[in-house]
ZAMARGU-4260 file (C-alpha; in steps of 0.2 Angstrom, whole numbers, plus 5000, padded with zeros to 4 digits):
<rodrens>
0) 5130/5017/5122 | 5146/5023/5129 | 5162/5014/5126 | 5180/5017/5133 | 5194/5013/5121
5) 5211/5010/5128 | 5224/5014/5115 | 5242/5017/5121 | 5236/5019/5139 | 5224/5033/5134
10) 5206/5032/5136 | 5194/5039/5123 | 5175/5041/5126 | 5163/5040/5112 | 5145/5037/5109
15) 5137/5027/5095 | 5121/5032/5088 | 5111/5021/5076 | 5094/5022/5068 | 5083/5007/5072
20) 5081/4997/5056 | 5070/4983/5051 | 5070/4971/5036 | 5058/4976/5023 | 5054/4970/5005
25) 5047/4978/4990 | 5039/4970/4974 | 5030/4976/4959 | 5011/4975/4957 | 5013/4962/4944
30) 5024/4951/4954 | 5011/4952/4969 | 4997/4944/4959 | 4991/4928/4968 | 4999/4931/4985
35) 4992/4937/5001 | 5002/4947/5014 | 5000/4953/5031 | 5001/4972/5027 | 5005/4983/5012
40) 5012/5001/5010 | 5006/5007/4992 | 5012/5021/4982 | 4997/5024/4971 | 5002/5041/4963
45) 5003/5043/4944 | 5011/5027/4942 | 4995/5017/4941 | 4992/5015/4923 | 4980/5000/4921
50) 4962/4999/4927 | 4965/4983/4937 | 4982/4988/4945 | 4975/4998/4959 | 4963/4983/4963
55) 4977/4970/4963 | 4988/4981/4974 | 4974/4985/4987 | 4968/4967/4987 | 4985/4959/4992
60) 4982/4963/5011 | 4973/4951/5021 | 4965/4965/5032 | 4959/4982/5027 | 4968/4990/5042
65) 4985/4984/5036 | 4984/4994/5020 | 4993/5010/5020 | 4993/5023/5006 | 5006/5035/5001
70) 5006/5048/4987 | 4988/5044/4983 | 4982/5053/4966 | 4963/5050/4966 | 4961/5056/4949
75) 4972/5041/4942 | 4961/5028/4952 | 4944/5033/4945 | 4943/5021/4930 | 4929/5010/4925
80) 4927/4998/4910 | 4914/5006/4899 | 4904/4990/4897 | 4903/4988/4916 | 4897/5006/4918
85) 4883/5003/4905 | 4878/4987/4915 | 4878/4997/4931 | 4867/5011/4924 | 4855/4998/4916
90) 4853/4989/4933 | 4850/5005/4943 | 4836/5010/4931 | 4828/4993/4929 | 4830/4985/4946
95) 4822/4994/4961 | 4834/4990/4975 | 4840/5000/4989 | 4859/5003/4988 | 4870/4993/5000
100) 4876/5004/5015 | 4894/5009/5015 | 4904/5003/5030 | 4917/5014/5039
</rodrens>
């Protein structure tokens, strides 16, 4: 945008540059429990310190395509409750079922 400013009969020309901004909000994973949102941007680095925190954060979005991950540390997300892991292995050994196919 070019603007001409008249000051004591002198004309100055200057240009205004501005970054496009949009309103955004941020909340903690704990505060997000129980709500659903249209989209999320998640920082799942080393700050995820509980087994269920990543699940809660990831499950807030209504659609998978609106989940965006930044600073993902996969080693911090590989957690499983020991009793759930034992049950999983028991079921795999004693029930002869084909695993469900993974979707893309």
